[in-house]
N, C-alpha and C positions, 0 to 999 in steps of 0.2 A: 547393423545388418537387419533387414526387415524379416518379418515372420515367415515370408516365403522361403528365405534361406534356411531358417530353422527347420521347416518342413522338409526341405531337400536334404539337409544334414541327417534328419531322422530316417529318411528313405535310404540314404547311402549306408547308414549304420545298420539298417535292416537287410542290406545286401543288394540294393538296387543301384548299380553302378552307372545307370543312365543319367543320373542327376549330377555327376561330377562336372561335366562341361557347363551345365547351367549354374552350378555353384561357383565355378571359376569366374563366370561372367559377373556374378553378383559381388564377389569379394575381391576380385582382381585389383581394383584400384586401391583398396585398403592395404592389401598385402604388398603391392608394388610400392606404395608410399612408405611402408614399414621397411622394406628391403632397401629402398633409396636412402632412408635415414641411417640405416646401419652401414651401408656401403659408402655413404658420404663421409664417414669418419676415416676411410682409408685414403691412401695416397691417390693422386690423380691418374697415375698410370695403370689403374685397375682394369683388368680385362673382363672381370665378372661384372655384369650389370644387373640392375633390379629386375628386369624382365626375365633374365636367365634364372635368377634366384627363385622367383615366383613359379616359373615353369618347373624347376627342379622340385620345389615343395609339392606341387600337384602330382608330379611323377611319383614321388615318394608315397603320397597318399593313395594313388591309384594302384601302385604295386603291392600294397599291403593286402594280405588275405582278408582281413576284416578291419573295418574302421568303426570303432566304438566311440561315437561323438554324441554328447548329450545336448549341447546347446552352443550358442555363439562363442561364449567365453572359452569353453572347452575346446572348440574348434581352433581358436587362435592359440591356445596352449599347445595343441598338437603341431600347429604350423610353426610356433616358436621353436620347438624341439627340432623340427625338420630344418628350419633356417639355421639354427646353431650348427647342426651336423654339416650342412652344406658349406657354411662359412669356414668352419674349422678344417674340413677336408681340403678346401681350396687353399687356405692359408698354409697348411702342411705341405701340399704339393709345391706351392711357390717357394716356401722356405727351403725345402729339400733340393729343389732344382737350382734356385738362384743364389742361395746363401749357404749352402752346405749344411743347413739345419742348425747353425749356430744361433743360440738364443740368449738374451739377457733380460733380467727382470726390469720392469719399469714401474714407476709409481702410479697408483690409481688416483684418478681425479677425485677431488673432495666430494663431488656429488654422485660419484660412482656411475657417471655416464660413460666412463671408460672410452676415451677417445684414442683408439689405436692409430698410429701413424705407420705401422709396419704390420705385415702379416703375422709376425712372431707374437705380437701383442694378443691377437685373437687366440693363438695357441696357448699362451700363458693364462689367459682368462679361462679357457677350457680346462687346462690342467688344474687351476684353482677350483673350478666347479667340481671336477672329479674328486679332488681331495676333500672338499667340503661335503660332498655327497657321502663319503665314507664316514664322516662325523655326524652329519645331519642332513638327510635327504630333503626334508621340507624346506630348509633354508636354501639349499642349492636350487631347488625348483623355483623358489621365489626370485632368485637372481635371474634364472633362465627366463621366466615369464616376464619379468620387468625389463631386462636388457634385450633379449632376443625377440620376445613377443610383443613388447611395447604395451603390456597390460598395466592398468592403473592398480593402485593398492586395493581398491574395491573389487576389481575384476579378479585379481589374484585371490582375494578372500573367497570369492564365489567358487573359483576352481578348486581351491583347497578345502572348502567347507568350514572355514574358520572366520572369526571376526576380523573386521578391518583393523581394529586395534592390535590384534595379535600379529597380523602381517606387518603393520607399521613398526612394532617393537622389534620383530625379527629382522626386518629390512635394515633398521638402524644398527643392530648388532652385527649383522652379516657384512655390512659396509666396512665396519671396523676390522673384522676378521679378514676380509679381502684386501684391505689396505695393508695390513700387516703381512699377509701371505705374499702379496705381489711386490713388496718393498724389501723383503729379506733377501740377503745375497743368495744367488743360485748355488746349490750344493754341487760339489764335484761329482762327476759320474764315474 
């Protein structure tokens, strides 16, 4: 994202909402590509498309009373959270309507790219992230930024203000934790 976008982000953070549409023009293709990559992991009968996801992300940003964005990486971190919320809400709605909300645990791919074939898989990942956040907020944020935000280890380190090595180590351990969490049998409710 060019320095023009950084300046727009700073203006928006200072309360100038007029830059939102200009910012959308500058980052739209990047966010749409990210949304496309995330939605591409779903089944082909998906009614939610990348354009709708990106528009929902911007609606969430505009509807906030204040947007405290520091730079490009932080902006994408905020978008990652919004995208996660949108995808999880959508998956929950579809699961409740079409499948009666029945869910089963599925194994996590070795590279933690998590390739969901069903909406329930997104819900399971979200449940795992919520459980992880209760134990370690930073590691949960790392997963969110890497999976939903598409950020690199370096970019995650910038957002969190830690070294790349720290993020790399935490990413490795959190992948193991997620694999264990997602492959254990579902507990009876």
